[in-house]
N, C-alpha and C positions, 0 to 999 in steps of 0.2 A: 440181425440174423445169426443164430448160433454157429460157432466154428465149424462143426461138422456137417452143418448143412451147407455152408459156403464151400467146403472142401468136395462134397458131394457134387454139387454144382459145377465147380471148376473142373473137377475129374470127368464129369460126363460131358461138358462142352470140349474139353481138351481131347479126349478119347475119340471123338467124332471127326476130328480134323488133323489129328496126330500125324498119320502118314502123308496127307498132303503137304503139312507144314513142313515135315522132314524134307520132303521132295522139293519143296519150295527153296528150302534153304541149301539143299545139295546143288541145285542149279545155279545158285549165286556164289557158293564157294567151291573154288576148284578142288582142293584136296580133301578126301573123305574124311581123314582125321581132324582137319579144321572144321569141315562141316559138322561133325559130331559134337565137337566142342562148343561152336557157336549155337548148334541146337539146343545144348544144355543149358547155355546160358539164357537163351531165349525162354525156355521153359520155366527157369527161376524167375525171369523178369515177369513172365506172364502171371504166375502165381503171386508174386510180389504186388504186382498192380492191379490184380483181379477186380478189387473194389472199383477201379475207374472204367470196368467194362459196363456198358449198359445193356442190362438184361432185355432180351429180345431182339438186340441188334445182332449182326452177323459176327459171330465169334472168330471165325476164320479171317475175316478181313482185319478185323482188330489185331489178331495174332500175326498177320502178315505185314502190317504196319510196324508192329513192335520188331518182328524179324528183320524187316528192312533196315530199320535204325541199328540193330545188333551187327547186321551183316556190313553196314557202312562202317561202324566202328572196328570191326575186325579187319576191314580192309586198310583202314588208316593205320591200326596199330602194326600190321604186317608191313606196310610201307616204312614206317618209322623204324621197325625192326631191321628191315633190310638195309636202310642207310646206316644204321648204327653198326651192325656186325657183317653186314654182306649176304647177298642172296644166296651164294653157293653154301655158306655154313648153315643158313636156314634149311635149304634143301636137304643137306646131311643131316640135320637135327630131325627133320621131318620123317626122312627114310629110316632112322634109328627108331624113333618114336613108333612107327608103324609096325617094325619088326618085333618091338616088345610088347605091343598092344595085344593083349589077349582076347580083348572085346571086339577086335575088328571081325566083322561079318564077311565071310568069303563071297558069299552070294551078292551082298551089297557091293562090295568092291568090283566084283565081276560085272554087275549092272553099270556101275560108273564107267568102266572101261568101254562096255558096250555101247552106252549112250553117247560117248565121244565118237564112236564110229558111224552113228546113223547120219543120214542126209540131213541137211537143214531143214527141209520141209517135213520129214518126219518128226524132228525135234519140235518144230512149231506145232504140228498136230497134237502131240503128247502134251506140250505146255498148255495149249488150249483146252484140252479134254481135262487134265489132272491137277495142273497148278492154278488154272483159273476157273476150274471146276464148271467148264461149260459141256453142255449136251451135245451129241452127235448133231442134233437138230440145228443148233445154234451155230457150231462149226459148219455145216453144211451150208448155212444162209450166208455166213461170212464169205465162204470160198465160193459161193455160186455153183455148187454141186448138190447131188442128192445124199440124202442121209445114209442111203445104202453104200455110196461110194465113201464115205467117211469111215462106216463101220468096217468096210473091207480093208481100207487103208490101215486103221486100227489094228485089225486083225493081222494083217502082214508085218505090221511094226511088232507085235506081240510074238509072232513067230521068228522073226529075225532076232529079237532081243533073247529069247528062249534059247535058241540054238546058239547064239553068241555066247551067252552065260554058260552053257553046259560046255562049250568048247574051251572057254577060258579057265573053267574049273578042272576039266580034265586034263589040260595042259599043266596046270599048277600041280595037280596030283603026280603027274609023269615028270614033274620037275623041269618043265621047258621053260 
């Protein structure tokens, strides 16, 4: 297959699941700057190993498996670094890197803050819907409730997240 065709196929597959993959990584890695770094590593690994992907199979599942291995490697690396230089210094470095990062997306940061404030059930519903790519009907069947109840729950969660994000952003603008 010509390189341009391979590139086009990869980009098409990657584009379809990019947001879900980023969300998957974000749920696995606590700090947003670490999550972004791991996500970039995953993107490079996916491209490098794209020839191992079986066309016609589920690209997102394959990408999540690659992501899982990269996330585990990141956790091992952070533990080793913490043992070598201490977790307090790592925290200080992370804070400084975040301050210097011009690419940090304020809305993404606010979303992370707000996701941490959600009730465990809300987080579970979001994970099922977006990270595991389940439909409202599948979630309803698993939770023994109606599809309408799941959709109403999701709408309430969206509203809570929207309001929280707006609040966090306005607090940041006001310097609080």
